[in-house]
C-alpha positions in Angstrom: 17.7 -32.7 -1.7 19.2 -33.5 1.5 21.2 -30.3 2.1 18.0 -28.2 2.1 16.3 -31.2 4.4 18.9 -30.9 6.9 18.7 -26.9 6.8 14.6 -27.0 7.1 15.1 -29.3 10.1 17.4 -27.1 12.0 15.4 -24.1 11.3 12.6 -26.4 12.7 14.3 -27.2 15.9 16.4 -24.3 16.6 13.1 -21.9 16.1 11.6 -24.3 18.5 14.3 -24.1 21.4 14.0 -20.1 21.0 10.6 -20.3 21.9 11.0 -22.0 25.0 13.9 -19.5 26.0 12.2 -16.3 25.2 8.5 -16.4 26.0 8.7 -18.5 28.7 11.4 -17.6 30.5 9.8 -14.7 32.6 7.3 -17.6 33.4 10.1 -20.1 34.7 11.7 -17.2 36.8 8.2 -16.4 38.2 7.8 -20.3 39.5 11.1 -20.3 41.3 9.8 -17.0 43.1 11.7 -14.2 41.5 10.1 -10.9 41.5 9.4 -8.3 38.6 12.6 -6.8 39.7 14.9 -9.7 39.7 13.4 -10.6 36.2 13.3 -7.5 34.3 17.4 -7.3 35.6 18.2 -10.6 34.5 16.8 -10.4 31.1 17.9 -6.8 30.8 21.6 -8.2 31.6 21.0 -10.8 28.9 20.4 -8.7 26.3 23.8 -7.0 27.0 25.3 -10.3 26.7 23.5 -10.6 23.3 25.2 -7.6 22.1 28.7 -8.8 23.2 27.5 -12.8 22.0 26.4 -12.2 18.6 29.1 -9.8 16.8 31.5 -12.3 18.4 30.2 -15.1 16.9 29.8 -13.8 13.8 33.2 -12.3 13.3 34.6 -15.8 14.2 32.4 -17.7 11.8 33.7 -15.1 9.2 37.3 -15.5 10.2 37.1 -19.2 10.1 34.7 -18.9 6.9 32.5 -21.9 8.1 29.0 -21.4 9.8 28.6 -25.4 10.5 31.1 -25.9 13.0 30.4 -22.7 14.6 27.0 -24.0 15.1 28.0 -27.2 16.5 29.7 -25.4 19.0 26.9 -23.0 20.2 24.3 -25.6 20.1 26.4 -28.0 22.5 26.8 -25.5 24.6 23.4 -24.3 24.6 22.0 -27.6 24.9 23.8 -28.0 28.4 23.3 -24.5 29.8 19.5 -24.5 29.0 19.2 -28.0 30.7 21.0 -26.8 33.8 19.0 -23.2 33.8 15.9 -25.2 34.1 16.8 -27.6 36.6 17.9 -25.4 39.2 16.0 -23.1 41.6 18.9 -21.3 43.5 18.8 -17.5 42.4 23.1 -17.6 41.7 22.6 -20.6 39.7 19.7 -19.4 37.6 21.8 -16.0 36.8 25.0 -18.2 35.7 23.2 -20.3 33.8 20.5 -17.9 31.7 23.8 -15.5 30.9 25.7 -18.6 29.6 22.5 -19.5 27.6 22.2 -16.3 26.1 25.5 -16.0 25.4 25.4 -19.4 23.7 22.0 -19.7 22.6 21.1 -15.8 20.8 24.1 -15.8 18.4 22.7 -19.0 16.5 19.8 -16.7 15.4 21.8 -14.6 12.7 24.1 -17.7 11.8 21.1 -19.7 11.2 19.9 -17.1 9.1 23.1 -16.5 6.9 23.0 -20.0 6.4 19.6 -20.1 5.1 20.2 -17.1 2.6 24.0 -18.7 1.2 22.1 -21.9 1.0 19.1 -20.7 -1.0 21.2 -18.7 -3.1 23.3 -22.1 -3.6 20.1 -24.4 -4.5 18.3 -21.8 -6.4 15.7 -21.8 -3.8 13.9 -18.9 -1.9 15.2 -17.9 1.5 11.5 -18.3 2.6 11.0 -22.2 1.7 13.8 -22.3 4.5 13.0 -20.1 7.3 9.1 -21.2 6.5 10.1 -23.9 9.1 11.7 -22.1 11.9 8.1 -20.3 12.2 6.5 -23.7 12.3 9.2 -24.7 15.2 8.3 -21.5 17.0 4.3 -21.7 16.7 4.4 -25.5 17.6 6.6 -25.6 20.3 4.6 -22.2 21.7 1.8 -24.2 22.2 3.6 -27.5 23.5 5.7 -25.4 25.8 2.4 -23.8 27.3 0.9 -27.3 27.8 4.1 -28.8 29.3 4.4 -26.1 31.9 0.6 -26.3 32.8 0.1 -30.3 33.2 3.9 -30.9 34.4 5.5 -27.7 35.8 8.3 -25.8 34.6 11.0 -28.1 35.5 9.7 -30.2 32.4 11.1 -27.6 29.9 14.7 -28.6 31.2 14.3 -32.2 29.9 12.8 -31.0 26.7 15.1 -28.2 25.6 17.5 -30.9 26.1 16.0 -33.6 23.9 15.3 -30.9 21.2 19.3 -29.6 21.9 20.7 -33.2 21.1 18.6 -33.6 18.4 19.4 -30.3 16.8 23.1 -31.4 17.4 22.7 -34.4 15.5 21.0 -33.0 12.7 24.1 -30.0 12.4 26.7 -32.2 12.3 24.8 -33.6 8.9 24.1 -30.1 7.9 26.2 -28.4 4.8 28.6 -25.9 5.5 27.4 -22.3 3.9 29.0 -21.4 0.6 32.1 -18.7 1.7 33.1 -16.1 -0.3 36.9 -16.5 -1.8 37.7 -13.0 -1.0 39.9 -12.6 2.0 37.8 -11.2 5.6 39.8 -7.7 6.0 39.1 -5.2 8.3 39.2 -2.6 5.4 36.2 -3.9 3.8 34.4 -3.8 7.2 35.2 -0.2 7.6 34.4 0.4 4.2 30.8 -1.6 5.3 30.0 0.3 8.2 31.3 3.6 6.6 28.9 3.7 3.5 26.0 6.3 4.1 23.8 3.8 2.3 24.3 1.2 4.8 24.1 3.7 7.6 20.8 5.0 6.9 19.5 1.3 6.4 20.6 0.5 10.2 19.0 3.5 11.4 15.5 2.3 9.4 15.9 -0.9 11.1 16.4 0.4 14.4 13.7 2.5 14.2 11.1 -0.1 13.0 12.4 -2.6 15.3 11.8 -0.7 19.0 8.3 -0.8 18.8 8.3 -4.7 17.6 10.4 -5.3 20.6 8.3 -3.3 23.0 5.0 -5.0 21.9 6.7 -8.8 22.3 7.9 -7.5 25.3 4.6 -6.2 26.8 2.1 -7.9 25.1 1.5 -10.6 28.1 1.4 -8.1 30.6 -1.5 -5.8 28.7 -3.1 -8.8 27.6 -3.5 -9.5 31.6 -4.5 -5.9 32.4 -7.4 -6.4 30.3 -8.3 -9.5 32.4 -7.0 -12.3 29.6 -5.1 -15.4 31.3 -1.8 -16.8 30.4 -3.5 -19.3 28.1 -4.2 -16.6 26.3 -0.8 -15.5 25.7 0.5 -18.7 24.5 -2.2 -18.5 21.9 -1.4 -14.9 20.8 2.4 -16.3 20.4 0.8 -19.4 18.4 -1.2 -17.1 16.3 1.9 -14.8 15.2 4.5 -17.1 14.7 1.8 -19.4 12.5 1.0 -16.6 10.5 4.6 -16.3 9.2 4.8 -19.5 7.5 2.5 -18.6 4.5 4.8 -15.3 4.3 8.0 -17.1 4.4 6.8 -19.9 2.3 5.5 -17.7 -0.7 8.7 -15.1 -0.3 9.7 -16.4 -3.9 6.6 -14.7 -5.1 6.2 -11.5 -3.3 9.8 -10.7 -2.7 11.6 -8.5 -5.5 15.1 -7.6 -6.0 15.8 -4.1 -5.8 12.0 -3.2 -3.9 13.1 -4.2 -0.3 12.7 -0.7 0.9 9.6 -0.3 -0.4 8.6 -3.6 0.9 10.0 -2.7 4.3 7.7 0.4 4.1 4.9 -1.6 3.3 5.4 -3.1 6.8 5.8 -0.2 8.7 2.6 0.7 7.3 0.7 -2.4 8.5 2.9 -2.2 12.3 1.5 1.4 12.5 -2.1 -0.1 11.8 -1.4 -3.2 14.2 -0.3 -1.0 17.3 -2.9 1.7 17.0 -5.8 -0.9 17.1 -4.2 -2.7 19.5 -4.1 0.7 21.9 -8.4 0.9 21.6 -8.9 -2.8 22.1 -10.7 -3.6 25.1 -11.2 -7.7 24.9 -8.1 -9.7 25.4 -9.2 -12.3 23.1 -9.4 -9.7 20.3 -5.6 -8.6 21.6 -5.0 -11.9 20.7 -6.6 -12.3 17.4 -4.9 -9.2 16.3 -1.3 -10.7 16.4 -2.5 -12.3 13.0 -1.3 -9.2 12.0 2.3 -10.6 12.1 1.4 -11.8 8.9 2.3 -8.5 7.2 5.0 -7.3 9.6 7.4 -9.2 11.1 8.2 -11.6 8.4 7.5 -9.3 5.5 10.3 -6.8 6.9 12.9 -9.1 8.3 12.9 -11.2 5.1 13.0 -7.9 2.7 15.7 -6.5 5.2 18.1 -9.7 4.9 18.1 -9.4 1.1 18.7 -5.8 0.9 21.5 -6.5 3.6 22.9 -8.9 1.1 23.2 -6.4 -1.7 25.2 -3.9 0.1 27.2 -6.0 2.3 30.8 -7.4 1.0 30.2 -11.0 0.7 33.1 -11.8 3.2 31.3 -10.4 5.8 27.9 -11.5 5.2 27.6 -13.5 8.6 29.0 -10.4 10.4 26.3 -7.9 8.5 23.8 -10.6 9.5 24.8 -10.2 12.9 24.6 -6.6 13.1 20.8 -6.5 11.7 20.1 -8.9 14.5 21.8 -7.2 17.3 19.7 -4.1 16.1 16.1 -5.9 15.5 16.6 -8.2 18.4 19.5 -6.8 20.9 20.0 -3.0 21.1 16.2 -2.6 20.3 15.3 -4.9 23.2 17.2 -3.7 25.9 15.7 0.1 24.9 12.4 -1.0 24.9 12.5 -3.4 27.7 13.5 0.0 30.0 12.0 2.5 28.0 8.7 0.7 27.5 8.6 -0.5 31.2 8.9 3.2 32.3 6.0 4.4 29.7 3.9 1.4 30.7 3.9 2.2 34.8 3.7 5.8 34.0 1.1 6.4 31.5 -0.8 2.3 31.0 -1.1 0.0 28.0 -3.2 2.1 25.8 -0.6 5.5 25.8 2.5 2.9 25.1 0.9 0.9 22.4 -0.1 5.0 20.8 3.3 6.0 20.8 4.8 2.7 19.1 2.3 3.3 16.9 3.5 6.6 16.2 7.2 5.3 16.2 5.9 2.6 13.4 4.3 5.1 11.2 7.6 7.6 11.5 9.7 4.2 10.1 7.4 3.8 7.8 8.0 7.3 6.3 11.7 6.9 6.7 11.7 3.8 4.5 9.8 5.7 1.3 12.2 8.4 1.4 15.1 5.9 1.3 13.4 4.1 -1.3 13.1 7.5 -3.4 17.1 8.1 -3.1 18.5 4.4 -3.2 15.2 1.8 -4.3 14.0 3.8 -7.2 17.6 4.6 -8.4 18.8 1.0 -8.4 15.6 -0.3 -9.9 16.0 2.2 -12.8 12.4 4.0 -11.8 13.0 7.9 -12.4 10.7 10.7 -10.8 
């Protein structure tokens, strides 16, 4: 099946690019002499750019009824801006190119997830069988990028980014387009989707659950450093976290059940709570890296179930936009809030208090998910109290 092979290849390549952008961008800024305040301002501003770019490109995809052609544009522009970003040392140009990279690269994520789900539906395969290769790409490149920065300097990321981008562009050209709905895209259908009570409650659940996850992603490196760990330990932590997702995504056909998504999301919430609560009391930075293996039962479980649930409630003609809304909540809005609030909390009270706080938020998310399952999930699956 050439179509699934190209989609798998694109997942590997895109998430490899993403691993070079998100975890290593602050390190690159530091190498260029930027201080913590400048780094925070740039990354925070990038979050706001993402809030604009993701829905914009999602609606363009829905309106034009194509994902592949939009991805071609985004990958081409991302390759250029990413190379220029990692090839300059002037502050003004760094800011310009990082904002452009946020604008072009980050919208690729929800469109890729939408492509995965639609192609999986058409081909009769599991979503996870495609997404597995994204986790593999992220894990492999996390280790490789760390090695490249250590041995050849941060500028080596520019050439690696450009090389991967060019290969991604070729793969995108041969990739199939996602099946599109025969229904016309109308603003009325979008209004009905966004005004639906079940949809709004589900999006609130996503937001509550995503803030702790994003806060951990943002401040894990600082917490490891405060406990006496070195930067290579952070690379190992990311490798373990991303690598652990591979098994979950590949077996999603076995564990993911229709109409059980809210129960599965609550299950992941319980392990988010456990993961962050344990992190608060760990004193050995090595164990803090190892505990990231609990990613196995948190992010891939949560996100896969959330995507399937979203696709059950969103109008088919607005699926790409719906996927974008989900990505915006999980990676955009929650990322901005977690950066500012988490930074203030960490600076004022320390890492342990921050992790205890986000473990409490995860516990609330778990309870909220259970409540929604009792109202909506059990009704759809035919269960009675």
